[in-house]
C-alpha positions in Angstrom: 58.5 98.5 94.4 58.5 102.2 95.3 62.3 102.4 94.8 62.1 100.7 91.5 59.3 103.0 90.4 61.4 106.0 91.4 64.4 104.7 89.5 62.2 104.1 86.4 60.8 107.6 86.6 64.2 109.1 87.0 65.4 107.2 83.9 62.5 108.6 81.9 63.4 112.1 83.0 67.0 111.6 82.1 66.0 110.3 78.7 63.7 113.2 78.1 66.4 115.7 79.1 68.9 114.0 76.8 66.4 114.1 73.8 65.7 117.8 74.5 69.4 118.5 74.6 69.9 116.8 71.3 67.1 118.7 69.7 68.6 122.0 71.0 72.0 121.1 69.6 70.4 120.1 66.3 68.5 123.5 66.0 71.7 125.4 66.9 73.7 123.6 64.2 71.1 124.5 61.6 70.9 128.1 62.8 74.7 128.4 62.7 74.8 127.1 59.1 72.0 129.6 58.1 73.9 132.4 59.8 77.1 131.6 57.9 75.3 131.3 54.6 73.6 134.7 55.1 76.9 136.4 56.1 78.6 135.1 52.9 75.7 136.2 50.7 75.8 139.7 52.4 79.5 140.0 51.8 79.0 139.0 48.2 76.3 141.7 47.9 78.5 144.4 49.3 81.5 143.4 47.2 79.3 143.5 44.0 77.8 146.8 45.1 81.3 148.4 45.3 82.5 147.2 41.9 81.4 147.4 38.3 78.3 145.3 38.0 75.1 144.8 36.0 72.0 146.1 37.9 70.2 142.7 37.4 73.2 140.9 39.0 73.0 143.1 42.1 69.2 142.7 42.3 69.5 138.9 42.1 72.1 138.8 45.0 70.0 141.2 47.0 67.0 138.9 46.7 69.2 136.0 47.7 70.2 137.9 50.9 66.6 138.7 51.6 65.6 135.0 51.3 68.5 133.9 53.5 67.6 136.5 56.2 64.0 135.2 56.2 65.2 131.6 56.6 67.7 132.7 59.3 64.9 134.4 61.2 62.9 131.2 61.1 65.8 129.1 62.3 66.5 131.5 65.1 62.9 131.3 66.2 63.0 127.5 66.3 66.2 127.7 68.3 64.9 130.1 70.9 61.6 128.1 71.2 63.6 124.9 71.7 65.7 126.5 74.4 62.7 128.1 76.2 61.1 124.6 76.2 63.9 123.4 78.5 66.4 121.9 76.1 69.2 122.4 78.7 69.3 122.5 82.4 71.7 123.4 85.2 75.0 125.1 84.2 74.3 124.3 80.5 71.2 126.5 80.6 73.4 129.6 81.1 75.8 128.5 78.3 72.9 127.9 75.9 71.3 131.2 76.8 74.5 133.0 75.8 74.6 131.1 72.6 71.0 131.9 71.7 71.5 135.6 72.6 74.7 135.8 70.6 73.0 134.2 67.6 70.2 136.8 67.9 72.7 139.7 68.0 74.4 138.3 64.9 71.1 138.1 63.0 70.2 141.6 64.0 73.6 142.9 62.8 73.2 141.2 59.4 69.7 142.5 59.1 70.8 146.0 59.9 73.6 145.8 57.2 71.1 144.7 54.6 68.7 147.5 55.5 71.6 149.9 55.1 72.2 148.5 51.6 68.5 148.9 50.7 68.7 152.5 51.8 71.7 153.1 49.6 70.0 151.3 46.7 66.9 153.4 47.2 68.9 156.6 47.0 70.7 155.4 43.9 67.3 154.6 42.3 66.0 158.0 43.1 69.0 159.6 41.5 68.6 157.4 38.5 65.0 158.5 38.1 66.0 162.1 38.5 68.6 161.8 35.7 66.1 160.0 33.5 63.5 162.8 34.0 66.1 165.4 33.3 67.2 163.7 30.1 63.5 163.3 29.1 62.8 167.0 29.6 65.8 167.9 27.5 64.7 165.5 24.8 61.2 167.1 24.9 62.7 170.6 24.5 64.9 169.4 21.7 62.0 167.8 19.9 59.9 171.0 20.2 62.7 173.0 18.5 62.9 170.6 15.6 65.7 168.6 17.1 66.7 165.0 16.3 63.1 163.8 16.8 61.6 166.3 14.4 59.5 164.8 11.6 58.5 161.8 13.7 54.9 161.1 14.8 54.0 161.4 18.5 54.2 157.7 19.3 57.5 157.3 17.3 58.9 160.3 19.0 58.1 158.9 22.5 59.6 155.6 21.6 62.8 157.2 20.2 63.1 159.4 23.3 62.7 156.4 25.7 65.4 154.5 23.8 67.7 157.4 23.9 67.0 157.9 27.6 67.6 154.2 28.3 70.9 154.3 26.4 72.1 157.4 28.2 71.1 156.0 31.5 73.0 152.8 30.9 76.1 154.7 29.8 75.9 156.8 33.0 75.5 153.7 35.2 78.5 152.0 33.5 80.6 155.1 34.0 79.7 155.2 37.7 80.4 151.5 38.1 83.8 151.7 36.4 84.7 154.8 38.4 83.9 153.0 41.6 86.0 150.0 40.6 88.9 152.2 39.7 88.8 154.1 43.0 88.7 150.8 44.9 91.7 149.6 42.9 93.6 152.8 43.6 92.8 152.5 47.3 94.1 148.9 47.3 97.3 149.9 45.5 97.9 152.7 47.9 97.6 150.3 50.9 100.0 147.9 49.3 102.5 150.7 48.7 102.2 151.9 52.3 102.8 148.4 53.6 105.8 148.0 51.3 107.2 151.3 52.4 106.9 150.4 56.1 108.7 147.1 55.4 111.5 148.9 53.6 111.8 151.4 56.5 112.0 148.5 59.0 114.8 146.9 56.9 116.7 150.2 56.7 116.3 150.8 60.5 117.5 147.3 61.1 120.6 147.9 59.0 121.2 151.2 60.8 120.2 153.5 57.9 117.9 156.4 58.6 115.2 157.7 56.3 117.5 160.5 55.3 
């Protein structure tokens, strides 16, 4: 009877270990999927940031990255909690510890990249406000001298000035975005030309023809 009881208890332990291991694998799969989705969203954000774009588009992608990072943090917390609860034992425990730690490092790296984007975005927003204030001061000076806003009431003058500032700001943003896209395109063409030149030199060297 004692032996049968021992075998029965051992079977329960094995079953519990198997269920814990399955739960750990399930949490790890969900965490990996969240990590991949976050990485793709961040790459899309950085690509949009470096090309001509509409500010609203960049803001929407940024919010998507923030949401995915929040979900990723929750998935990682569940994964670590499951591992700490004893989801794997023996040699597998070491392997799973490495996986959990690697997942955490990947999350921290993505989060750091997003924080860098927010810092750059904040700097751009500060520059935009400075340009807007400068244009507004110039508009006020022009209005005081009987410029394009002369003859308008105070409320009409302010509205006209704000529309003018908004238009000027949009033009400046468009110019910056187009300039960034052009520079990126030129950099890509330069890299392709260098690769083509290296291939041509390799062919010439193979044929026994020097650069001269």
